[in-house]
N, C-alpha and C positions, 0 to 999 in steps of 0.2 A: 504494500500500500504506500502511496505517496505521503511524504512528510507533511504535517500541518504546521504552518508558521506560528510563532508565538502570538502574533497579533490576531491571527485567525482563531487560535485556541481561546483567546479572551472572549471573542464573539460567541463561540460555541458554548462556553460556560454560561453565558447569558441565555442562550437558547435552552440549555438544560435547566437552568433556574426557572425560566418561564414555564416550562412543561411540568417541572416538579411542583411548583406552586399551584398550578391548576389541578394536578392530581391530588395533592394533600388537602386542599380546601374543598374539592368537589365543585369548584366554580370553573366551568369549562370555558375555553376560548374558541373563537371561530377559526382562527388560523394564527400562525406565527407572523410577527411583523416581517416585512420584506428583508430587512437587514439581518434578521436572525435565522432565515431559512438556510438549511444545509445545502451546500453547492453540489455535492456528489455523495455517493454511497459511503465513501471513506469518512466524510464529515458526519453523516447520519449515524454511522457505527460509533464514532467518537462520542457523540452525544449520548447514545445508548449506554456506553460504558461509564460515563460520568454519572448518569442517573442511577445505574445499578450500584455504583459505589456508595451513593447516598443512602442506600438501604442495607448496606453491610454485606454479609457473606453471600456468595453466589450459590444457589441451591441446585442449579442445573441450567439447561439450555433448551430453547425451542428452536427447532430446525424444520424446514420444509422446502419444497420446490414446486415450481409451476407445471412441471411435467416430469415424466419418468427419466428423461435424459437432460433435464435442465439443471443448471448450476444451483446448488442449494443456497439458502440465505438463513441467517440465524440471529438470535438475540438472547441475552442473559435472562435468567429467571431468579430474582432475589429469593433467598431462603425465607425471608420475612413474609413473602407472599404465598408460601406453600402451606396448605392445610392438610389435615387428616381426612380420610374418607368420611363423608357425612358432615363435614364442617359447615358452619354457618358463617358466611362472609358479611361483615358489617363495617360501617364507617363511611365517611364522606367520599372516599375514593371509589366506592362501589355505586356507580350512578347508572351505567349502561346495562350491566348484568348480562353481558354476552357470554355464551357457552359454546364450546366446540368439543366433540368427542374425538379422542385420540388414543394412540398406543404409545406408551413410554417405556423406556429402559432405565434401570438403575445400575450405576457402575459399581463393580465389586472391588476393583483396584485401579490405581492411577494409570493413566496413559499420558506421560509427560512428553513435552516436545523433544524430538530427536531428529537427526539428519536423515536417517533411513525411515521411509514411510512404514507405518503399521500395516500389516496385512489384514485381510478380512478375518482370518482365523484368530489373530491376536486380539482384534477388537471383540470378537465373540467371547473369547476366553476372559476378557476383562468385565463382561456383563454379569452382574449378580442376579438380575431378575427382570421380568417383563410384566407390565401392568396395564390394565385399562385406565384411562385418565380423562379428566375434564380440564381443559384450559379455560380460564375466565378472561374475557376480552373487556378491557377498559381503556380509556383514553383521556388525555388532557383536552381533546377537541370535542366540541358539541356534536359534530356530525363527522364520523370517520370517513364517510364517502365523498366529502367535498374538499378535503385538504390534499395538497400535493403528496405524491408517493413518498418522496424523501422525507417530508415532515412527519408522515405516519411512521416511517421506518425509525426516525430519530426518537419518536415517542414509544420506545421500548417495543416497537413492532406491535403496538396495541396490546401488549401482554399485561394482564392484571392479576393473575393468580393461577394456582395449579393444585390439583388433588389427584392422587393415585389410588386405585383400588388394590385389592389383594394380588399378590404375585400369581402369575399364571404358570401352572405346571405344564411341562413339555411344550413350551411356547414355540420351539423350533419346528414342531410338527404341524403348526397352523399354516394353512394356505391362505395368505392374506388376500389373494385375488378373489377368494370365495367367502371371505369372512363378512358376516352380516352384523350391522350395528343398528340399534334402536335407541332413539332419543325420546325419553319420557319427560314431559313437563307438566307438573301439577297433576300427576296420575293419568295424563292423556298422552297417547303416542303422537308425537309431533313429526318424527321423521324415521324412515327406515331406508338404509343404504347397504349396498354390497360392494366390497372392493373399491371403495370410493375415495381413497386418498389421492389427491391430484398429483402428488409426487411419485406415484407408482406403487407397486406392490413389493418392491425390494426396500424395505424399511432400513435394513442394515447398511445400505450404501450411504445413507445420511450420517450414520455414526462414524463410518470410515472416513468420510469427508471431514467431519468435525474433529476427529482425532489427528488428521494430517493437515490439510490446507487450513482448517479452522483454528489450528493451535496457535497461529500467529496472534490471534485475538484472545483466545480463551486462556492461553498459558497452560493448556493441557486439560484433559478431563480428570476429575478427581473422584476417588471412592466415595460413594454416598450420593453423588449428584445424579439427578434425573435428566434424561434426554427425551423430549417428546417430539414426535415425528410427523406432525401435520394433521390437519383436521379432516375427518371423514365426513363431516356433516355441514361444513361451512359454519357461519355464525348464526345461532338462534338467540333471539333477544328475550330474556326472561324478565320478570318484574320483581319489585320488592315483595317479600314474603312468598317467593316461589321456591319449589323443590324440583331439582333436576336429577335425572338418572341417565347414565349411558350404559347400555347393556350390549356387550358383544356376544356373539353366538358361542364362541369357544374361549374367548379371552376374559370373560367375566364382566362384572359390573362395578360402577363407581357412582357416588352421589355427592351433590352439594346442595346447600340451601342459601338463600339470601334473606337478610334481616328484613322485618316488616318496615322499619324506619331506620334510615342511615343517619344517625346523629353526628354532628360535627365532632371531630376529635379534640 
C-alpha cells in the first residue's frame, strides 16, 4: 500500500473522529464533509484501523468478496462489539439493527506474518472451530445506501457487532454450495437461501487471503479471533425489541436480540 503523508494522516484522524462521534452518540450524519472523504481504499482502511483502535482489542475480522474469483476486502471487528449467542445489543450505537447470516471460523493458533505464504492446509490446521454467526450492521451514516463507497468502507465497512453460535462438528464435510440458511425475525421466517454467499462456496480461500496478503494490515491472525466470511442473506433490517435467529441446515443456529429502547450511554 502507498504511504500516507503526515498531513494527510491528520485529515484522516479527523475523519475517524467524525465517524466515531456519530457512532457513540447515535446521532447519524448524512455524509462526511468533502475535505474528510477518503481518497482511495488505502485511506479508507487507514480510517478503519484508527476506529478499531479506539475500541481496544481486535476480536476478529470480517472478510468477503463480490464474486467467487474477486479480490476479497476486509475490516476489523472490535472485541468490544462481540457478544455471546443470544445476547441483547443495547445502547445509542444500535440504531439501524441490520443483521446478516454468516459462517465464521475461530482461530486455534496464531498465523503471524512471514515471507513464505501459508498454504491452505496450514490455515486449516490453525482453525479451532467453525460457527454459524450473525453480523450486526450499523453505521455512522443515516442512510448507508446514499454515501460514497469509500466513506462506507472507512466506517468500519458498516460493521456493528458479531455473535457466534455453537461450534459445528465435522464442518469440513459440509457442502457449502448446498447449505440452506433460514433467517427468522420475531418468530417469522423472513428469508430462506441456499449456497448464497456472493463470495462463492470456497469459504477457506478468504482465510488464506487474510493470512497472507491481508497480514500487511492485520499483523497476522491470532488465536481466539473470529473470521466471518460474508453474508448469505444480505442485510435484513430488524427493529428495537426484535429477536433474530439464523439457522443453517447443517451448521446450526445462532440468535441475537435488540433492546426495546436504546438509551444514551
